[in-house]
MARLUMZA-526674 format. One record per residue (C-alpha): residue in one letter; x, y, z. Coordinates in nm, 4 decimals, always signed. Layout:
BAKE type        x        y        z
BAKE    A        X        Y        Z
...
END
This chain:
BAKE type        x        y        z
BAKE    X  +0.0000  +0.0000  +0.0000
BAKE    X  +0.1202  +0.3484  -0.0872
BAKE    X  +0.0633  +0.6980  +0.0494
BAKE    X  -0.1508  +0.7749  -0.2577
BAKE    X  -0.4003  +0.5111  -0.1362
BAKE    X  -0.4429  +0.6969  +0.1945
BAKE    X  -0.4784  +1.0342  +0.0220
BAKE    X  -0.7426  +0.8962  -0.2148
BAKE    X  -0.9598  +0.7858  +0.0788
BAKE    X  -0.8800  +1.0829  +0.3013
BAKE    X  -0.9612  +1.3551  +0.0514
BAKE    X  -0.7637  +1.6677  -0.0220
BAKE    X  -0.8698  +1.9345  +0.2264
BAKE    X  -0.5557  +2.1181  +0.3381
BAKE    X  -0.5090  +2.3865  +0.5992
BAKE    X  -0.2042  +2.6076  +0.5656
BAKE    X  -0.0522  +2.9143  +0.7261
BAKE    X  +0.2413  +3.1351  +0.6416
BAKE    X  +0.5492  +3.1682  +0.8610
BAKE    X  +0.4697  +3.5348  +0.9310
BAKE    X  +0.1166  +3.4758  +1.0600
BAKE    X  +0.0622  +3.5277  +1.4317
BAKE    X  +0.0754  +3.2023  +1.6237
BAKE    X  -0.2563  +3.2938  +1.7876
BAKE    X  -0.4288  +3.2871  +1.4458
BAKE    X  -0.2791  +2.9479  +1.3678
BAKE    X  -0.3906  +2.8054  +1.7036
BAKE    X  -0.7409  +2.9428  +1.6493
BAKE    X  -0.7570  +2.7769  +1.3051
BAKE    X  -0.6378  +2.4464  +1.4513
BAKE    X  -0.9065  +2.4674  +1.7183
BAKE    X  -1.1871  +2.5674  +1.4783
BAKE    X  -1.1033  +2.2889  +1.2336
BAKE    X  -1.0231  +2.0325  +1.5063
BAKE    X  -0.6875  +1.9502  +1.3492
BAKE    X  -0.3506  +1.8747  +1.5029
BAKE    X  -0.1266  +2.0303  +1.2402
BAKE    X  -0.0928  +2.3037  +0.9832
BAKE    X  +0.1360  +2.3072  +0.6841
BAKE    X  +0.3468  +2.6211  +0.6738
BAKE    X  +0.3798  +2.7488  +0.3175
BAKE    X  +0.5928  +3.0377  +0.1922
BAKE    X  +0.5850  +3.1564  -0.1698
BAKE    X  +0.4213  +2.8287  -0.2760
BAKE    X  +0.6843  +2.6092  -0.1111
BAKE    X  +0.6778  +2.3995  +0.2054
BAKE    X  +0.8442  +2.6012  +0.4812
BAKE    X  +0.7577  +2.3797  +0.7767
BAKE    X  +0.4936  +2.2174  +0.9940
BAKE    X  +0.3156  +2.3514  +1.2961
BAKE    X  +0.1718  +2.0863  +1.5255
BAKE    X  +0.0159  +2.0944  +1.8678
BAKE    X  +0.3548  +1.9750  +2.0015
BAKE    X  +0.5288  +2.2966  +1.8914
BAKE    X  +0.2354  +2.5080  +2.0119
BAKE    X  +0.2357  +2.3553  +2.3598
BAKE    X  +0.6126  +2.3910  +2.3875
BAKE    X  +0.5918  +2.7581  +2.2836
BAKE    X  +0.3180  +2.8291  +2.5379
BAKE    X  +0.5098  +2.6623  +2.8185
BAKE    X  +0.8321  +2.8540  +2.7412
BAKE    X  +0.6378  +3.1832  +2.7246
BAKE    X  +0.4841  +3.1724  +3.0762
BAKE    X  +0.1696  +2.9963  +2.9548
BAKE    X  +0.0953  +3.2692  +2.7000
BAKE    X  +0.0844  +3.2637  +2.3211
BAKE    X  +0.1824  +3.6277  +2.3113
BAKE    X  +0.2723  +3.7950  +1.9838
BAKE    X  +0.4923  +3.5182  +1.8507
BAKE    X  +0.4845  +3.4310  +1.4834
BAKE    X  +0.4422  +3.0824  +1.3393
BAKE    X  +0.8018  +3.1043  +1.2111
BAKE    X  +0.9377  +3.1175  +1.5664
BAKE    X  +0.7884  +2.7829  +1.6717
BAKE    X  +0.7343  +2.5741  +1.3556
BAKE    X  +0.9378  +2.2684  +1.2631
BAKE    X  +1.1346  +2.4024  +0.9676
BAKE    X  +1.2635  +2.0598  +0.8608
BAKE    X  +0.9642  +1.8247  +0.8702
BAKE    X  +0.9725  +1.4706  +0.7407
BAKE    X  +0.8115  +1.4447  +0.3984
BAKE    X  +0.7129  +1.1655  +0.1646
BAKE    X  +0.5751  +1.1262  -0.1861
BAKE    X  +0.2481  +0.9679  -0.3021
BAKE    X  +0.4534  +0.6668  -0.4179
BAKE    X  +0.6140  +0.6042  -0.0763
BAKE    X  +0.5194  +0.2672  +0.0736
BAKE    X  +0.3208  +0.2824  +0.3987
BAKE    X  +0.5721  +0.0561  +0.5766
BAKE    X  +0.8467  +0.3100  +0.5005
BAKE    X  +0.6294  +0.5980  +0.6239
BAKE    X  +0.5602  +0.4080  +0.9441
BAKE    X  +0.9328  +0.3542  +1.0039
BAKE    X  +1.0107  +0.7207  +0.9329
BAKE    X  +0.7364  +0.8486  +1.1632
BAKE    X  +0.8331  +0.6139  +1.4458
BAKE    X  +1.2006  +0.7053  +1.4094
BAKE    X  +1.1340  +1.0793  +1.4483
BAKE    X  +0.8255  +1.0572  +1.6720
BAKE    X  +0.6395  +1.2458  +1.3993
BAKE    X  +0.2617  +1.2468  +1.4067
BAKE    X  +0.2105  +1.4329  +1.0782
BAKE    X  +0.3866  +1.4170  +0.7432
BAKE    X  +0.3402  +1.6409  +0.4394
BAKE    X  +0.3111  +1.4571  +0.1087
BAKE    X  +0.4962  +1.6259  -0.1761
BAKE    X  +0.4965  +1.5473  -0.5462
BAKE    X  +0.8084  +1.7368  -0.6451
BAKE    X  +0.7454  +2.0759  -0.4839
BAKE    X  +0.3651  +2.0449  -0.4953
BAKE    X  +0.1898  +1.9773  -0.1639
BAKE    X  -0.0504  +1.6857  -0.2170
BAKE    X  -0.1738  +1.6485  +0.1405
BAKE    X  -0.0796  +1.5572  +0.4945
BAKE    X  -0.0999  +1.2130  +0.6465
BAKE    X  -0.1103  +1.1455  +1.0169
BAKE    X  +0.0148  +0.8549  +1.2179
BAKE    X  -0.3539  +0.7744  +1.2732
BAKE    X  -0.4040  +0.7528  +0.8936
BAKE    X  -0.1092  +0.5148  +0.8652
BAKE    X  -0.2229  +0.2969  +1.1570
BAKE    X  -0.5786  +0.2841  +1.0202
BAKE    X  -0.4579  +0.1751  +0.6756
BAKE    X  -0.2407  -0.0995  +0.8257
BAKE    X  -0.5290  -0.2308  +1.0387
BAKE    X  -0.7673  -0.2244  +0.7392
BAKE    X  -0.5143  -0.4109  +0.5235
BAKE    X  -0.4633  -0.6725  +0.7961
BAKE    X  -0.8412  -0.7113  +0.8411
BAKE    X  -0.8848  -0.7624  +0.4669
BAKE    X  -0.6051  -1.0211  +0.4565
BAKE    X  -0.7531  -1.1971  +0.7603
BAKE    X  -1.0977  -1.2175  +0.5940
BAKE    X  -0.9427  -1.3529  +0.2733
BAKE    X  -0.7469  -1.6179  +0.4631
BAKE    X  -1.0562  -1.7238  +0.6581
BAKE    X  -1.2571  -1.7495  +0.3356
BAKE    X  -0.9777  -1.9536  +0.1768
BAKE    X  -0.9588  -2.1899  +0.4721
BAKE    X  -1.3382  -2.2284  +0.4827
BAKE    X  -1.3370  -2.3273  +0.1135
BAKE    X  -1.0439  -2.5659  +0.1557
BAKE    X  -1.1204  -2.8901  -0.0307
BAKE    X  -1.1788  -3.1840  +0.2011
BAKE    X  -0.9497  -3.4751  +0.1213
BAKE    X  -1.0875  -3.8219  +0.1720
BAKE    X  -0.8821  -4.0727  +0.3666
BAKE    X  -0.8029  -4.4106  +0.2155
BAKE    X  -1.0281  -4.6923  +0.3307
BAKE    X  -1.3304  -4.4726  +0.4025
BAKE    X  -1.6334  -4.4479  +0.1873
BAKE    X  -1.7087  -4.1195  +0.0253
BAKE    X  -2.0531  -3.9656  +0.0312
BAKE    X  -2.0934  -4.0601  -0.3360
BAKE    X  -2.0128  -4.4291  -0.2596
BAKE    X  -2.2730  -4.4380  +0.0200
BAKE    X  -2.5403  -4.3033  -0.2120
BAKE    X  -2.4863  -4.5847  -0.4682
END
C-alpha cells in the first residue's frame, strides 16, 4: 500500500498558514477545524509544519501565554516528507524514528496532502483485516481430502 491510497480515501482538504502569521491565528484555526497540524507554506513552497507539540512547547516557554509570537518562531522548519509513491511501511518507520505524528506529502514541490500517524495505523489495520478475511474465506473453502479406506458420500449413495 502506498501513500496515494491513503490520500485517495482521506480527501484533499488542506489547511495552511504562512510563517509570518501570528501564532494565535494558527492556534485558532487548529481549534476551529479540530486539526492537530498546519502546513506552513511560503511563496508556494513547504516552509515547515506547525503541530500541537510545537504550540504547547511555545506556550510553556512563554509563561503559559501565546503572546505575539509568529508561526516562524515555533514551527518545525525541517519536517519529514514523503511522496504519493512512498510505501506505507516506510512511512511508518520514518514516523516512528522521528516521533512524527504528521507528514506532508509532496509530489516534487507540490503539496498533495498531509498524512497522520492515525491515517497510517488505520490503513495498516484495514489491510490486515482484509487479509484476515481472505485467509478465513480460503480456509473455509479448503477442499476436504478423503482418507483411504473410508467411503465417500458418493459411494454411500450408490
